[in-house]
C-alpha positions in Angstrom: 74.5 90.2 110.0 74.9 89.2 113.6 78.2 90.1 115.4 78.8 86.5 116.5 79.0 85.5 112.8 81.9 87.9 112.4 84.0 86.5 115.2 86.1 84.4 112.9 87.0 87.5 110.9 88.1 89.9 113.6 91.5 90.6 114.9 90.7 90.6 118.7 88.2 88.6 120.7 87.2 89.4 124.2 85.8 87.1 126.9 82.3 88.7 126.6 82.4 89.7 122.9 84.4 90.9 119.9 86.5 94.1 119.7 86.7 95.9 116.4 88.8 98.9 115.5 90.5 100.8 112.6 91.4 104.1 111.0 90.3 103.7 107.3 87.0 102.9 105.7 83.7 104.4 106.9 80.7 102.1 107.5 77.0 102.7 107.8 75.5 100.8 110.7 71.9 99.7 111.5 72.0 98.7 115.2 69.8 97.9 118.2 68.6 100.9 120.2 71.0 100.1 123.1 74.0 100.0 120.8 72.9 102.9 118.7 72.7 105.0 121.9 76.3 104.1 122.6 77.3 105.3 119.1 75.4 108.6 119.4 77.4 109.4 122.5 80.7 108.5 120.8 79.8 110.7 117.7 81.7 108.7 115.0 82.8 105.2 114.2 85.1 104.0 111.5 85.7 100.5 110.0 88.2 98.7 107.8 88.7 95.3 106.2 92.2 94.0 106.9 93.6 91.4 104.5 90.2 90.7 103.2 89.2 88.9 106.4 89.3 91.1 109.4 86.7 93.8 110.1 87.8 96.3 112.6 86.3 99.4 114.2 87.4 102.3 116.4 85.6 105.2 118.1 87.5 108.4 117.1 86.1 110.3 120.0 87.5 107.9 122.7 90.4 106.6 120.5 89.9 103.2 122.2 88.3 100.0 121.0 84.6 99.7 121.3 83.0 96.6 122.6 80.2 94.9 120.6 78.1 92.3 122.3 77.0 89.3 120.3 73.4 90.1 121.2 73.7 93.4 119.2 72.9 93.0 115.5 73.8 95.2 112.7 74.2 95.4 108.9 77.3 96.7 107.3 77.4 98.8 104.1 80.9 100.0 103.2 81.2 103.3 101.5 83.8 103.4 98.8 86.6 105.8 99.6 89.3 107.0 97.2 92.6 106.5 98.9 94.9 109.3 98.0 98.6 108.6 97.9 100.5 110.5 100.6 104.0 111.8 100.1 106.6 112.9 102.6 107.0 116.7 102.1 110.1 118.2 103.5 111.0 121.9 103.7 112.5 124.8 105.5 111.0 128.0 106.9 113.1 131.2 106.8 112.7 134.8 107.7 113.1 137.6 105.1 116.9 137.7 105.9 117.3 133.9 105.3 117.6 132.9 108.9 115.8 129.7 109.9 112.7 130.1 112.1 112.3 127.6 115.0 108.8 126.4 116.1 106.8 127.5 113.1 103.4 125.7 112.9 102.8 123.9 109.6 99.2 122.5 109.6 97.4 120.6 106.8 94.2 120.3 108.9 93.2 120.1 112.5 94.8 116.7 113.0 97.9 116.7 110.7 100.6 119.1 111.5 104.2 119.7 112.6 106.6 122.4 113.7 110.0 123.4 112.4 113.2 122.2 114.2 116.2 124.3 115.3 117.3 124.6 111.6 113.8 125.7 110.4 113.3 122.3 108.8 110.1 120.2 108.8 108.7 117.0 107.4 105.0 116.1 107.0 102.9 113.5 105.2 100.4 115.1 102.8 98.6 114.5 99.5 99.2 116.5 96.3 95.8 118.2 97.0 96.8 119.3 100.5 97.0 123.0 101.5 99.3 123.9 104.3 98.8 126.8 106.7 102.1 128.1 108.0 101.9 130.4 111.0 104.3 131.9 113.5 103.8 134.6 116.1 104.8 138.1 114.7 104.6 136.9 111.1 101.9 136.9 108.4 100.3 133.4 108.1 100.8 131.8 104.7 98.8 129.3 102.7 100.8 126.9 100.5 99.4 124.4 98.0 101.5 121.2 97.9 100.9 120.0 94.4 103.7 117.8 93.1 106.3 119.3 95.3 108.5 117.1 97.5 110.6 119.9 99.0 109.6 123.5 99.7 111.2 126.7 101.0 108.9 129.2 102.8 109.9 132.7 103.5 107.9 134.3 106.3 107.3 138.1 106.4 106.9 140.1 109.6 103.4 141.2 110.4 103.5 145.0 109.8 100.3 145.4 111.8 102.1 144.5 115.0 104.6 147.4 114.5 101.7 150.0 114.3 100.4 149.4 117.8 
């Protein structure tokens, strides 16, 4: 498939070519050597079909639209991806005496995380399969499986190893 044949199906068109970008489906590309070199330096590219008509692509490394010239040719083979339903998980993080902890890190992975507010409360979008890593300086890091929970309460214990030094 030649890029120029996709121009009617893209969201944005530039003067010198077509811009593609997205955050969802992963696509396998077969490209010219010039364009393949660009992709290697960018490390990863993702694609998505929007509304059944628009094919869009983004470089995750640069987090900016990539430019594809109409002279570059490629074939597209979309890998099926199971979309897991996300839920808004809310909760509170307390110390052993029941006082809220401010600024506790709640991380699902390297790119999805949050911190607790002044009342120890937090909110994060996760899937039922998610595992949260809850950490705070001076306290033992905890691992929490989300499952079907919509609201959780986490009690942090002081790290006894810090008192022995």
